C-alpha positions in Angstrom: 0.0 0.0 0.0 1.6 3.4 -1.0 2.3 5.9 1.7 0.9 9.5 1.4 4.3 10.6 -0.1 4.5 7.7 -2.6 2.8 8.3 -5.9 1.4 5.5 -8.0 2.5 5.7 -11.6 -0.1 6.5 -14.2 -1.2 3.5 -16.2 0.2 5.1 -19.3 3.4 7.0 -19.1 3.1 10.8 -19.3 6.0 13.1 -20.3 8.2 14.4 -17.5 6.9 17.7 -16.2 3.3 17.2 -17.4 2.0 16.9 -13.8 1.2 20.6 -13.2 -0.4 21.1 -16.6 -2.3 17.8 -16.3 -3.7 18.9 -12.9 -4.6 22.3 -14.3 -6.5 20.8 -17.3 -8.2 18.2 -15.2 -9.2 20.9 -12.7 -10.7 23.0 -15.4 -12.6 20.2 -17.2 -13.6 18.6 -14.0 -15.2 21.6 -12.3 -19.0 21.3 -12.1 -19.8 24.3 -14.2 -17.6 23.3 -17.1 -19.1 19.8 -17.1 -22.7 21.2 -17.1 -21.9 23.8 -19.8 -20.2 21.2 -22.0 -23.2 18.9 -21.6 -25.6 21.7 -22.5 -23.6 22.7 -25.6 -23.5 19.1 -26.9 -27.1 19.7 -28.1 -25.8 22.4 -30.4 -24.9 26.1 -30.4 -26.4 28.3 -27.8 -26.5 31.9 -26.9 -25.4 33.1 -23.5 -28.9 33.7 -22.0 -30.0 30.3 -23.3 -27.2 28.7 -21.4 -27.9 30.9 -18.3 -31.5 29.6 -18.2 -30.4 26.0 -18.9 -27.7 25.8 -16.2 -29.6 26.0 -12.9 -27.8 28.0 -10.2 -25.0 29.5 -12.2 -24.4 33.2 -11.9 -23.9 35.4 -15.0 -20.3 36.1 -13.8 -19.6 32.4 -13.4 -21.1 31.4 -16.7 -19.0 34.2 -18.4 -15.8 33.0 -16.7 -16.6 29.3 -17.5 -17.2 30.0 -21.2 -14.0 32.1 -21.4 -11.9 29.3 -19.9 -13.5 26.7 -22.1 -12.8 28.9 -25.1 -9.2 29.5 -24.1 -8.7 25.7 -23.7 -10.0 25.1 -27.2 -13.2 23.3 -26.1 -15.7 26.1 -27.1 -15.9 28.6 -29.9 -17.5 32.0 -29.6 -19.0 33.5 -32.6 -20.2 37.1 -32.7 -22.8 38.0 -35.3 -23.0 41.6 -36.6 -26.5 42.4 -35.4 -27.8 45.2 -33.1 -27.2 44.3 -30.4 -24.5 41.8 -31.3 -25.6 38.2 -31.1 -23.0 35.8 -29.5 -23.2 32.1 -29.9 -21.2 29.4 -28.2 -20.5 26.0 -29.7 -18.4 22.9 -28.8 -15.2 22.4 -30.9 -14.3 18.9 -32.0 -12.2 18.5 -28.8 -15.2 19.7 -26.8 -17.4 17.0 -28.4 -14.8 14.4 -27.8 -14.6 15.5 -24.1 -18.4 15.3 -23.9 -18.3 11.6 -24.9 -16.0 11.0 -21.9 -18.2 13.1 -19.6 -21.3 11.3 -20.8 -19.7 8.0 -19.8 -18.9 9.5 -16.4 -22.5 10.6 -15.9 -23.6 7.1 -16.9 -21.3 5.7 -14.3 -22.7 8.1 -11.7 -26.3 7.1 -12.6 -25.5 3.4 -12.3 -23.6 3.8 -9.0 -25.5 6.5 -7.2 -27.4 4.1 -4.9 -24.2 2.2 -4.0 -22.4 5.5 -3.2 -25.3 6.6 -0.9 -25.2 3.2 0.9 -21.4 3.4 1.3 -21.7 6.9 2.7 -24.3 6.0 5.1 -22.2 3.0 6.3 -19.1 5.1 6.6 -21.0 7.8 8.6 -22.5 5.2 10.9 -19.0 3.9 11.6 -17.6 7.3 12.4 
């Protein structure tokens, strides 16, 4: 059993020094708002207010920041249409759609295992 200072190797080798970048990217794509926005955009392009209404509980500021980060990471494109006022539409890139497939599998795992997680939590809490 590894100690807290021992790291298990990744199943597939990663280049030396990829640790901080790997953690940063996983942190970004694993945060709850990014996951929800990516799942919403898998249905097709959406405007900001459409997303705001669809993502329950997200603030305007958080949605704006999440979309900016996803765009910076190449997962979302932002298209501005020359209308008055300007219309802005967000859409998943090919990488964003690829990530959605992985997230969809994770959501499926969650659905399939939610009852077991709740039982494990209750048993753990009872032991504490």
